[in-house]
C-alpha positions in Angstrom: 14.9 -25.0 -49.8 12.2 -26.6 -47.6 11.2 -24.4 -44.7 11.9 -25.8 -41.2 9.1 -25.3 -38.7 9.8 -25.5 -35.0 6.7 -26.2 -32.8 6.9 -25.8 -29.1 4.6 -27.4 -26.5 5.0 -26.4 -22.8 3.4 -28.5 -20.1 3.1 -29.2 -16.4 1.0 -32.0 -15.0 -0.8 -32.3 -18.4 -1.4 -36.0 -18.5 -5.1 -35.5 -19.2 -4.8 -34.0 -22.7 -1.1 -33.8 -23.8 -1.4 -37.0 -25.8 -3.8 -35.3 -28.2 -1.6 -32.3 -28.6 1.5 -34.5 -29.3 -0.4 -36.7 -31.8 -1.6 -33.6 -33.7 2.0 -32.6 -34.3 3.7 -35.9 -34.9 1.0 -36.9 -37.4 1.4 -33.8 -39.6 2.0 -34.5 -43.3 4.6 -31.7 -43.5 8.0 -33.5 -43.1 10.4 -30.8 -41.9 9.1 -30.2 -38.3 11.3 -29.8 -35.2 9.1 -30.6 -32.2 10.2 -29.3 -28.8 8.5 -30.2 -25.6 9.3 -28.2 -22.4 8.0 -29.7 -19.2 8.0 -27.9 -15.8 9.0 -31.0 -13.8 5.6 -32.7 -13.8 4.6 -34.9 -10.9 1.9 -37.0 -12.8 2.3 -39.2 -15.9 3.1 -36.4 -18.3 6.8 -37.2 -18.6 6.1 -40.9 -19.1 3.6 -40.0 -22.0 6.1 -37.7 -23.6 9.0 -40.2 -23.5 6.8 -42.9 -25.1 7.0 -41.0 -28.4 10.8 -41.4 -28.5 12.5 -39.6 -31.4 9.2 -38.3 -32.8 9.9 -35.5 -30.3 13.0 -33.7 -31.4 14.0 -32.1 -28.1 12.6 -32.6 -24.6 13.5 -31.0 -21.3 11.9 -31.3 -17.9 12.9 -28.9 -15.2 11.3 -26.3 -12.9 10.5 -22.9 -14.6 9.0 -19.5 -13.7 5.7 -20.2 -15.5 4.3 -20.8 -19.0 6.0 -17.8 -20.7 9.4 -18.7 -19.2 9.0 -22.2 -20.5 8.0 -21.0 -24.0 11.1 -18.8 -24.0 13.2 -21.8 -23.2 11.6 -23.6 -26.2 12.1 -20.7 -28.5 15.8 -20.4 -27.6 16.3 -24.1 -28.3 14.6 -23.9 -31.7 16.6 -24.1 -35.0 13.6 -23.7 -37.4 13.0 -20.9 -39.9 9.6 -20.2 -38.2 8.5 -20.9 -34.6 5.0 -21.6 -33.3 3.4 -22.9 -30.1 0.8 -25.6 -29.6 -0.5 -25.6 -26.0 -0.7 -29.0 -24.1 -4.5 -28.7 -24.0 -4.9 -27.8 -27.7 -4.4 -29.5 -31.0 -4.1 -28.9 -34.8 -7.5 -29.4 -36.5 -6.1 -31.8 -39.1 -2.9 -33.4 -40.2 -2.2 -31.0 -43.1 -2.4 -27.8 -41.0 1.3 -27.1 -41.1 1.5 -27.9 -44.8 -1.2 -25.2 -45.4 0.8 -22.8 -43.3 4.1 -23.4 -45.1 2.5 -23.1 -48.5 1.1 -19.7 -47.6 4.4 -18.6 -46.1 6.2 -19.7 -49.3 3.8 -17.7 -51.4 3.6 -14.6 -49.3 7.2 -14.6 -48.0 6.2 -12.7 -44.8 7.9 -12.5 -41.4 4.8 -14.0 -39.8 1.4 -15.8 -40.3 -1.7 -16.2 -38.3 -5.0 -18.0 -38.8 -8.4 -18.7 -37.2 -9.0 -20.7 -34.1 -11.9 -22.6 -32.6 -12.7 -22.8 -28.9 -14.2 -26.1 -27.9 -15.6 -27.7 -24.7 -12.8 -29.4 -22.7 -14.3 -32.9 -22.8 -16.2 -32.6 -26.1 -13.9 -31.2 -28.7 -16.6 -31.5 -31.4 -18.7 -28.9 -29.5 -17.7 -25.4 -30.8 -18.1 -22.7 -28.2 -16.4 -19.7 -29.9 -14.9 -19.1 -33.4 -12.0 -16.7 -33.5 -12.3 -15.3 -36.9 -9.3 -13.0 -37.7 -8.6 -10.8 -40.7 -5.5 -9.3 -42.4 -3.5 -7.0 -40.1 -3.7 -3.3 -40.6 -1.5 -0.8 -38.8 -3.2 0.5 -35.6 -5.7 -2.5 -35.4 -4.5 -3.4 -31.9 -5.9 -0.1 -30.6 -9.3 -1.1 -31.9 -9.4 -4.4 -30.0 -8.1 -6.6 -32.7 -5.2 -9.1 -32.3 -4.4 -12.5 -33.7 -5.0 -15.8 -31.9 -1.5 -16.4 -30.5 -1.5 -20.2 -30.9 -1.9 -19.7 -34.7 1.0 -17.2 -34.8 4.0 -18.4 -36.8 7.0 -16.1 -36.7 10.5 -16.1 -38.2 13.2 -17.3 -35.7 15.3 -14.3 -36.7 12.5 -11.9 -35.5 12.6 -13.4 -32.0 16.4 -13.1 -32.1 16.2 -9.5 -33.1 13.3 -8.2 -31.1 13.2 -10.4 -28.1 11.0 -13.1 -26.5 8.2 -13.1 -24.0 8.4 -10.3 -21.4 8.1 -12.2 -18.1 6.8 -9.1 -16.2 3.5 -9.8 -18.0 1.9 -12.8 -16.1 -1.3 -13.1 -18.2 -0.8 -11.1 -21.4 2.8 -11.7 -22.4 1.6 -13.3 -25.7 -0.4 -10.1 -26.4 2.5 -7.9 -25.6 4.8 -9.9 -27.9 2.4 -9.7 -30.9 1.8 -6.0 -30.3 5.6 -5.4 -30.1 6.3 -7.4 -33.3 3.4 -6.1 -35.5 2.7 -2.6 -34.2 6.1 -1.4 -32.9 8.5 -3.2 -35.2 6.1 -3.6 -38.1 7.1 -7.1 -39.1 5.3 -8.3 -42.2 2.4 -10.7 -41.8 -0.2 -12.7 -43.8 -3.5 -14.2 -42.8 -4.6 -17.8 -43.5 -8.4 -17.5 -43.6 -9.3 -20.8 -42.0 -9.1 -22.4 -38.5 -6.0 -24.5 -37.9 -6.2 -25.1 -34.1 -8.9 -26.2 -31.6 -8.4 -24.8 -28.1 -10.1 -26.3 -25.1 -11.7 -23.8 -22.8 -10.2 -23.3 -19.3 -6.9 -21.5 -19.8 -5.4 -19.3 -17.1 -6.6 -16.0 -18.6 -10.3 -17.0 -18.8 -10.7 -18.9 -15.6 -12.4 -16.1 -13.7 -13.4 -12.4 -13.9 -10.3 -11.4 -11.9 -8.0 -12.9 -14.4 -9.9 -11.4 -17.3 -9.7 -8.0 -15.6 -6.0 -8.3 -14.8 -5.3 -9.4 -18.4 -7.0 -6.3 -19.7 -4.9 -4.2 -17.4 -1.8 -5.9 -18.7 -2.8 -5.4 -22.3 -3.2 -1.7 -21.6 0.2 -1.6 -20.0 1.7 -3.3 -23.1 0.9 -0.3 -25.2 2.6 2.0 -22.7 5.6 -0.3 -22.4 6.1 -0.2 -26.2 5.5 3.6 -26.5 2.3 3.1 -28.4 -0.8 5.4 -27.9 -4.0 3.8 -26.7 -7.4 5.1 -25.5 -8.4 4.6 -21.8 -11.5 2.9 -23.3 -9.3 0.2 -24.8 -10.6 -2.6 -22.5 -14.1 -2.0 -24.0 -12.7 -2.0 -27.6 -11.0 -5.3 -26.7 -14.2 -6.9 -25.4 -16.5 -6.1 -28.3 -14.8 -8.1 -31.0 -14.6 -11.1 -28.7 -18.3 -11.1 -28.0 -19.1 -11.4 -31.7 -16.9 -14.5 -31.9 -19.5 -16.5 -30.0 -21.9 -16.1 -33.0 -19.5 -17.0 -35.8 -18.7 -20.3 -37.3 
């Protein structure tokens, strides 16, 4: 039976780039995609752009929310696919067969989750690579050493979310990290790694806007270990920084 993939995009006043994100989903060669867009009651032309795609977008809701993770949770709870994933409104799949590659790997490995590589690009020149997030197969305890997958590349079984929960809204900047930590380290869901980039991410997200946000995100990541009853060194913020620095020199 053909796997159904649910892809969720959340947005708010995203008229500048959301067309690129939507096009990268609706132009995928893989046929069985449920595409859900959750808008936070945008005031610009975002809603108009979304509606212009008609039934190419499976489900669309526009209403106030409590932030990006709350909106993602709404999308996840609306999803009926076998696997769920997120594509942010500023980001896009690198090519039209990205989901096909993901599904082929999931069919072969039969794991609870999959993650891949990601390329950071300049906001207004997406051909200009700034950072290459090269991942590797997950090993138990890897999070303590500063490793974690790139969340936009993280495809997870719907039943895993239903069993182990969604984003914890007490985490304002690192709910995606906490969720991946909870699934992989605490509950030990199975995973596989697709060793190639599938998404381009524009620089300028909430967590990397300034030093204060980066600092607060590291504090939240440390808190995530404690919340899930997992041991971690007080030097963890340093362990987390070092792998990221090397990503600026890979490609």
